[in-house]
BAVOBA-735407 format. One record per residue (C-alpha): residue number from 1; residue in three letters; x, y, z. Coordinates in Angstrom, 1 decimal, decimal comma. Each point is the difference from the previous one (the first is absolute). Layout:
BAVOBA-735407
NUM	ALA	X	Y	Z;
...
END
This chain:
BAVOBA-735407
1	MET	0,0	0,0	0,0;
2	ARG	1,7	3,1	-1,2;
3	GLU	-1,0	3,6	-0,4;
4	SER	1,6	3,1	-1,5;
5	THR	0,0	3,3	1,9;
6	THR	1,5	3,4	-0,6;
7	ASP	2,2	1,4	2,8;
8	THR	-0,2	3,6	0,8;
9	PRO	2,6	2,1	1,8;
10	ALA	-0,5	0,7	3,6;
11	PRO	-1,7	3,3	0,8;
12	SER	2,3	2,7	1,2;
13	ARG	-0,5	1,0	3,5;
14	ALA	1,9	1,2	3,0;
15	GLU	1,7	-2,8	1,7;
16	HIS	-0,8	-0,6	3,6;
17	ARG	2,6	-1,9	2,0;
18	PRO	-1,4	-0,7	3,5;
19	LEU	2,1	-1,2	2,9;
20	PRO	0,2	-3,8	0,5;
21	ASP	-2,4	-1,4	2,5;
22	PHE	2,3	-0,5	3,0;
23	CYS	-2,8	-1,8	1,8;
24	SER	0,1	-2,9	-2,6;
25	GLY	1,8	-3,2	0,5;
26	PRO	2,2	0,2	-3,1;
27	VAL	1,5	3,4	1,0;
28	ILE	0,7	-1,2	3,6;
29	PHE	1,5	-3,1	-1,4;
30	ALA	2,3	2,1	-2,3;
31	LEU	1,1	2,1	3,0;
32	LEU	0,9	-3,2	1,9;
33	ILE	1,8	-1,5	-2,9;
34	MET	2,0	3,2	-0,6;
35	ALA	1,0	0,1	3,7;
36	SER	1,0	-3,7	0,1;
37	VAL	2,0	0,3	-3,1;
38	THR	1,9	3,0	1,3;
39	VAL	0,9	-1,7	3,2;
40	THR	1,1	-3,1	-1,8;
41	VAL	2,2	1,9	-2,5;
42	MET	1,6	2,0	2,9;
43	TRP	0,6	-3,2	1,9;
44	LEU	1,7	-1,7	-3,0;
45	ALA	2,3	2,9	-0,6;
46	PRO	3,7	-1,0	0,2;
47	ASN	0,9	2,3	2,9;
48	ASN	-3,0	-0,9	2,2;
49	SER	1,0	-1,1	3,5;
50	HIS	-3,5	-0,9	1,2;
51	GLY	-0,9	-3,7	0,4;
52	TRP	-3,4	-1,7	0,0;
53	ARG	-1,0	1,9	3,1;
54	GLY	0,6	3,3	-1,8;
55	PHE	-1,9	-1,2	-3,1;
56	SER	-3,0	-1,1	2,1;
57	VAL	-0,1	3,3	1,9;
58	GLY	0,4	2,0	-3,2;
59	MET	-2,8	-1,9	-1,7;
60	LEU	-2,3	0,5	2,9;
61	PHE	0,7	3,7	0,1;
62	ALA	-0,4	0,5	-3,7;
63	ASP	-3,3	-1,9	-0,3;
64	TRP	-1,3	1,9	3,0;
65	LEU	0,8	3,2	-1,7;
66	ALA	-1,6	-1,2	-3,2;
67	VAL	-3,3	-0,8	1,8;
68	VAL	0,1	3,4	1,9;
69	ILE	0,5	1,8	-3,3;
70	GLY	-2,8	-1,9	-1,7;
71	VAL	-2,5	0,7	2,8;
72	ALA	1,0	3,7	0,2;
73	LEU	-0,2	0,6	-3,7;
74	CYS	-3,3	-1,8	-0,1;
75	LYS	-1,4	2,5	2,5;
76	LEU	1,7	3,0	-1,6;
77	ARG	-1,0	-0,9	-3,6;
78	PRO	-3,2	2,1	0,0;
79	LEU	1,9	3,1	1,1;
80	LEU	2,9	-0,6	-2,3;
81	MET	-2,4	-0,4	-3,0;
82	ARG	-1,0	3,6	0,5;
83	LEU	3,5	1,2	-0,9;
84	PRO	0,3	1,3	-3,5;
85	GLY	2,0	-1,7	-2,8;
86	HIS	3,0	-1,9	1,1;
87	ALA	0,0	1,5	3,5;
88	ALA	-2,0	-3,1	1,2;
89	TYR	2,9	-2,3	-0,9;
90	ALA	2,4	2,5	1,7;
91	GLY	-2,2	-0,1	3,1;
92	VAL	0,1	-3,8	0,0;
93	TRP	3,8	0,0	-0,3;
94	LEU	0,3	2,5	2,8;
95	ALA	-2,3	-2,0	2,3;
96	MET	2,1	-3,1	-0,7;
97	VAL	3,2	1,7	0,9;
98	LEU	-1,4	1,6	3,2;
99	ILE	-1,4	-3,4	1,1;
100	VAL	3,3	-1,7	-0,5;
101	MET	1,9	2,8	1,8;
102	GLY	-2,4	-0,1	2,9;
103	GLY	-0,1	-3,8	0,2;
104	SER	3,7	-0,3	-0,1;
105	ALA	0,5	2,5	2,8;
106	LEU	-2,7	-1,8	2,1;
107	VAL	1,5	-3,4	-0,6;
108	HIS	3,5	1,2	0,9;
109	TRP	-1,3	1,7	3,2;
110	MET	-1,8	-3,2	1,0;
111	ASP	3,1	-2,1	-0,6;
112	ALA	2,0	2,3	2,2;
113	ALA	-2,7	0,3	2,7;
114	MET	-0,5	-3,8	0,3;
115	GLN	3,8	-0,6	-0,3;
116	MET	-0,6	-2,7	-2,7;
117	GLU	3,2	1,1	-1,9;
118	LEU	-1,4	-1,1	-3,4;
119	LEU	1,2	3,2	-1,7;
120	ASN	3,7	0,9	-0,2;
121	ASP	-0,3	3,3	-1,9;
122	SER	-0,5	3,3	1,7;
123	THR	-3,5	1,6	-0,1;
124	GLY	1,0	2,6	-2,6;
125	ASP	1,6	-2,6	-2,3;
126	PHE	-2,8	-2,5	0,3;
127	VAL	-2,7	2,6	-0,7;
128	LEU	1,9	1,6	-2,8;
129	ASN	0,8	-3,2	-1,8;
130	ASN	-3,6	-1,3	0,2;
131	THR	-1,4	3,3	-1,1;
132	LEU	2,3	0,1	-3,1;
133	ILE	-0,9	-3,5	-0,9;
134	ALA	-3,7	0,8	0,4;
135	ALA	0,3	3,1	-2,1;
136	LEU	1,6	-1,9	-2,9;
137	LEU	-2,2	-3,1	0,2;
138	GLY	-3,1	2,1	0,5;
139	ALA	0,7	2,1	-3,1;
140	ALA	0,6	-3,2	-2,0;
141	MET	-3,2	-1,6	1,2;
142	LEU	-2,1	3,1	-0,6;
143	ARG	1,4	0,2	-3,5;
144	TYR	-1,2	-3,5	-0,6;
145	PHE	-3,4	0,8	1,3;
146	TYR	-0,1	3,1	-2,1;
147	LEU	0,8	-1,9	-3,2;
148	LEU	-2,5	-2,7	1,0;
149	ALA	-2,7	2,6	0,3;
150	GLN	0,9	1,4	-3,4;
151	TRP	-0,2	-3,5	-1,5;
152	GLN	-3,4	-0,6	1,6;
153	THR	-1,3	3,4	-1,2;
154	ARG	1,0	-0,7	-3,6;
155	LEU	-1,5	-3,5	0,2;
156	GLU	-3,2	1,5	1,2;
157	ALA	0,0	2,5	-2,8;
158	VAL	0,6	-2,7	-2,6;
159	THR	-2,7	-2,2	1,5;
160	GLN	-2,5	2,9	0,0;
161	ALA	0,9	0,8	-3,6;
162	GLN	-0,7	-3,6	-1,0;
163	VAL	-3,3	0,1	1,8;
164	SER	-0,9	3,2	-1,8;
165	ALA	1,0	-1,5	-3,4;
166	LEU	-2,1	-3,1	0,8;
167	GLN	-3,0	2,2	1,0;
168	ALA	0,3	2,1	-3,1;
169	ARG	0,0	-3,0	-2,4;
170	ILE	-3,1	-1,5	-1,5;
171	ARG	0,7	-2,5	-2,8;
172	PRO	-1,6	1,3	-3,2;
173	HIS	-1,1	-3,5	-1,0;
174	PHE	-1,9	-0,5	3,2;
175	LEU	-1,7	3,4	-0,3;
176	PHE	-1,0	-0,6	-3,6;
177	ASN	-1,3	-3,5	0,7;
178	SER	-2,0	1,3	2,9;
179	MET	-1,5	2,8	-1,9;
180	ASN	-1,0	-2,4	-2,8;
181	THR	-1,6	-2,2	2,6;
182	VAL	-2,0	2,9	1,3;
183	ALA	-1,1	1,0	-3,5;
184	ALA	-1,1	-3,5	-0,7;
185	LEU	-2,0	-0,3	3,2;
186	VAL	-1,8	3,4	-0,2;
187	ARG	-2,8	-1,3	-2,1;
188	VAL	0,0	-3,7	1,1;
189	ASP	0,5	0,4	3,7;
190	PRO	-0,1	3,6	1,3;
191	ALA	0,4	-1,0	3,6;
192	ALA	3,2	-2,0	-0,7;
193	ALA	1,3	3,0	-2,0;
194	GLU	-0,7	2,3	2,9;
195	ARG	1,8	-2,4	2,4;
196	THR	3,0	-0,2	-2,4;
197	VAL	0,2	3,8	-0,2;
198	GLU	0,0	0,2	3,8;
199	ASP	2,7	-2,6	0,3;
200	LEU	2,1	1,9	-2,6;
201	SER	-0,4	3,2	2,0;
202	GLU	1,2	-1,7	3,1;
203	LEU	3,1	-1,4	-1,8;
204	PHE	0,7	3,4	-1,5;
205	ARG	-0,4	1,7	3,4;
206	ALA	2,6	-2,4	1,5;
207	ALA	2,4	0,2	-3,0;
208	LEU	-0,3	3,7	-0,9;
209	GLY	-1,8	1,8	2,8;
210	GLU	1,8	-1,3	3,1;
211	HIS	3,6	1,2	-0,3;
212	SER	0,6	-0,3	3,7;
213	THR	2,6	-2,6	0,9;
214	ARG	-1,5	-0,7	3,3;
215	ASP	-1,1	-3,6	0,6;
216	GLY	-3,5	-1,2	-0,8;
217	THR	-1,5	-3,1	1,6;
218	LEU	-0,3	-3,6	-1,1;
219	GLY	-3,7	0,3	-0,1;
220	GLU	0,2	3,0	-2,4;
221	GLU	2,5	-1,9	-2,3;
222	LEU	-2,2	-3,1	-0,1;
223	SER	-3,0	2,1	-0,9;
224	LEU	2,0	1,6	-2,8;
225	VAL	1,0	-3,5	-1,2;
226	ASP	-3,6	-1,1	0,0;
227	ARG	-1,0	3,0	-2,2;
228	TYR	2,8	-0,7	-2,4;
229	LEU	-1,0	-3,7	-0,3;
230	ASP	-3,7	1,0	-0,5;
231	ILE	1,0	2,1	-3,0;
232	GLU	2,1	-2,8	-1,4;
233	GLN	-2,7	-2,5	0,7;
234	LEU	-2,4	1,9	-2,3;
235	ARG	2,7	0,1	-2,7;
236	LEU	1,3	-3,6	0,1;
237	GLY	-3,3	-1,6	1,1;
238	GLU	0,4	-3,7	0,9;
239	ARG	3,6	0,0	-1,0;
240	LEU	0,8	1,7	3,4;
241	ARG	-0,8	-2,0	3,1;
242	VAL	0,9	1,4	3,4;
243	ARG	0,3	-1,9	3,2;
244	ARG	0,5	1,8	3,3;
245	GLU	1,4	-1,8	3,0;
246	LEU	0,4	3,0	2,4;
247	HIS	-0,3	-1,1	3,6;
248	ASP	-0,4	2,4	2,9;
249	LEU	2,2	2,7	-1,5;
250	PRO	0,1	3,3	2,0;
251	ASP	-1,5	2,7	-2,2;
252	ALA	1,9	2,8	1,9;
253	PHE	3,4	-1,6	-0,6;
254	PRO	2,2	2,9	-1,5;
255	LEU	0,9	-0,7	-3,6;
256	PRO	1,7	2,2	-2,6;
257	ARG	-2,4	1,3	-2,6;
258	LEU	-0,3	-1,9	-3,3;
259	LEU	2,1	-2,9	1,3;
260	LEU	-2,3	-3,0	-0,8;
261	GLN	-2,0	1,4	-3,0;
262	PRO	3,0	0,0	-2,4;
263	LEU	0,8	-3,6	0,9;
264	VAL	-3,5	-1,1	-0,6;
265	GLU	0,0	2,0	-3,3;
266	ASN	3,2	-1,9	-0,9;
267	ALA	-1,7	-3,3	0,8;
268	VAL	-2,9	0,8	-2,4;
269	ARG	2,1	1,4	-2,7;
270	HIS	2,7	-2,6	-0,1;
271	GLY	-1,9	-3,1	1,4;
272	ILE	-3,5	0,3	-1,3;
273	GLN	0,0	2,2	-3,1;
274	PRO	2,5	-2,1	-2,1;
275	LEU	-2,1	-3,2	0,6;
276	ARG	-2,9	-0,6	-2,4;
277	GLU	-1,8	-2,0	2,6;
278	GLY	0,9	2,4	2,8;
279	GLY	0,7	-1,1	3,5;
280	GLU	-0,4	0,6	3,7;
281	VAL	1,7	2,7	2,1;
282	ILE	0,2	-1,0	3,7;
283	LEU	0,4	2,6	2,7;
284	ARG	1,1	-1,5	3,3;
285	GLY	0,6	1,8	3,3;
286	ARG	0,3	-1,0	3,7;
287	CYS	1,7	1,1	3,2;
288	GLU	2,9	-2,1	1,2;
289	GLY	2,1	0,7	3,1;
290	GLY	-0,9	3,7	-0,1;
291	ASP	0,9	0,3	-3,7;
292	ILE	-2,4	0,5	-2,9;
293	LEU	0,5	-2,5	-2,8;
294	ILE	-1,4	0,8	-3,4;
295	GLU	0,2	-2,1	-3,2;
296	ILE	-1,0	0,8	-3,5;
297	ASP	-0,2	-3,1	-2,1;
298	ASN	-0,7	-0,1	-3,8;
299	PRO	0,5	-2,5	-2,9;
300	LEU	3,4	-0,1	-1,6;
301	ALA	-0,5	0,9	-3,6;
302	GLY	2,3	-1,5	-2,7;
303	GLU	1,1	3,4	-1,2;
304	PRO	0,1	3,1	2,2;
305	ALA	-1,8	3,1	-1,2;
306	PRO	2,2	2,4	-1,9;
307	GLY	1,6	3,0	1,7;
308	GLY	0,8	-1,4	3,4;
309	HIS	3,4	0,3	1,6;
310	GLY	-0,8	-0,7	3,6;
311	HIS	0,3	3,6	1,1;
312	GLY	-3,4	0,0	1,7;
313	LEU	0,9	-3,0	2,2;
314	ASP	3,3	1,6	0,9;
315	ASN	-1,8	3,2	0,9;
316	VAL	-2,3	-1,9	2,4;
317	ARG	3,1	-1,7	1,6;
318	ARG	1,7	3,4	0,6;
319	ARG	-3,2	1,5	1,4;
320	VAL	-0,6	-2,9	2,3;
321	ALA	3,7	-0,1	1,2;
322	TYR	-0,1	3,8	0,7;
323	ARG	-3,4	-0,1	1,8;
324	TYR	0,4	-3,1	2,0;
325	GLY	3,7	-0,6	0,3;
326	PRO	2,0	-3,2	-0,2;
327	ARG	-2,7	-2,3	1,5;
328	ALA	-2,2	0,5	-3,0;
329	ARG	0,3	-2,4	-3,0;
330	VAL	-1,2	0,1	-3,6;
331	THR	0,6	-3,1	-2,0;
332	ALA	-1,3	-0,8	-3,5;
333	GLY	0,5	-2,8	-2,4;
334	PRO	-1,6	-3,0	-1,8;
335	GLU	-1,3	-2,9	2,0;
336	GLY	-1,0	-2,8	-2,4;
337	GLU	-2,4	1,5	-2,5;
338	ARG	-0,8	3,0	2,2;
339	PHE	1,8	3,3	0,8;
340	VAL	-0,1	1,1	3,6;
341	VAL	0,9	3,3	1,6;
342	ARG	0,3	-0,2	3,8;
343	LEU	0,1	3,0	2,4;
344	GLN	0,9	-0,4	3,7;
345	LEU	-0,6	3,2	1,8;
346	PRO	0,9	0,4	3,7;
347	ALA	-2,4	1,8	2,3;
348	PRO	1,3	3,5	0,8;
END
């Protein structure tokens, strides 16, 4: 099942690079990894005179600082976000340096007060060295987060451009066939012609009128699929048979707009239309382990319809990966004499 689409450039807009979510697990994990790697590299240095005891103490101290920094930045993030431009990143860097400076002074004072003799350096040297290390590593880590935010912003822009291109595309052959169907029904069955016009208007509203890239719902998308299939049913007649095996799907589940309808259109165009005897399109859906599983199953025609290059399916894969993350899966391929597209969408 293949489909050709026309890519359009991403719309130009001011880039917004928010601070990372310091309350999230991945960011805290990155801070812990950075602290652990720093201590390990310093301990492996040729001139290092500290043994396993020094390594253990250093690892405990660095990880404690990483957790304190993560919690503090999590609480300060709303305030730092109000700073203009790059001042927010400068504020994060300054907060990290001040936390390390204060934490180093506190730990050295506690070591002296409790007479543990874990630290051999003077207070000034200990605080200065840790502060310089924090300043360099903090700048490097913030640079990484800054570039990551840029990449995410550009990915979002590309995804939104693809959605806009998909929404702005109505296949001429589908439009012409539908209008011919309406013209043929006007005198024979006016009520069916009226329903077809209403279905067409809903499809046009979704494809041309709704340029918002916000999510729709699964219920709305399935309703759009039903309208499309009703139009094709009038055109293809008994050649198109549809079986729905949709079990207890949550209508309010968030779904990118026009995600399923192009796949069903592909199933009709490439699986039913080339066959003289037609065939059956099967729509399956169920909940499994908190995920939504959707299958679109159509006959595998001997020769695919002309003009397809798989761009539509690739577009769906990118949109699903962007919206739902690595837990989502989109697979497609022949299974015997059928072609099956499967979507596994995790609950948000």
